N, C-alpha and C positions, 0 to 999 in steps of 0.2 A: 392575469385572469384569475378571478376568485375561484376557489373550489366549488364544484356543483354547477358551474356554467357549461362546461364542455366535458362530457364523459370520457372522451379519448384522452384529453389532457389530464384528467384526474387519474386515469389508468397509468399514463406515462409517469406522473409524479410518484405514484405508489411503487412502480417498478424501480424507479431511480432511488427512492428511499430505501427499499429492500436491498438493492445492490450495494449502496454505500454502507448500510448496516452490516452486510455480510463481509465486506472488505475490512471494516473496523474490527469485527469479531475475529477474522483471520489474523489480522495484525496483532491483536491482544494475545491470541493463542500462540502465535509464532514467537512473540516476544518472551512469553513465559516459558514455553517449551525449550527454547534454545538459550535461555538465561541472558538476554540482551536488554538490561534495564534502560540503556541509553538509546535503543533503537528508535528511529523516527519513521513515521509513515508520511510520505510527501506526495505531492501531485503537481504536475504541470501539463499543459495542453499537448505538448509534443510527445512526451514520454508516458503520460498517464500516471497511475499510481506506482510508487516504488518505495523501497526501504533505504535507510541510511544508518550506518553504524560507524562510530569512530574507529580509526585504525590505531592499534596499539603496537608501536615499534615497526617491525618488518612483517607483521601478521598478514597471512594470505586471506583472500576473501572466503566467506563461508562456502562449504562444498555444495550446498543446494542453490547457490546464487547463479542466476543467468543474467545476461546483459550487464555485466559487471564493469564498473569504472571507478577509479580512485579520483576523488574530487575534494579538494580543500581539506585533506586530512581525514577523510571518511571514505568507506566503501559505499557506493550507491549501486543498487541492484534490484532485479525483479526475481520472482520465483515462478516455477511452473506448477500452477494449481490444477489438480485433477480431482 
């Protein structure tokens, strides 16, 4: 449906865009603050948005990580945003 046809749909589009922009900004801030240049922001329908960073040797997951799993040589995890 084209913009301007349904006001409620336009509002939902705007909220969705703002939310995805906020998630992207959080990812960029997080990546810079904790110095993880190889960190990736991923999404799937079951898990939602989550981060992935390569595992270096026997390295533990980041202390701020929740819902942590080791998958294919990377830590995948979420964080608790407040």
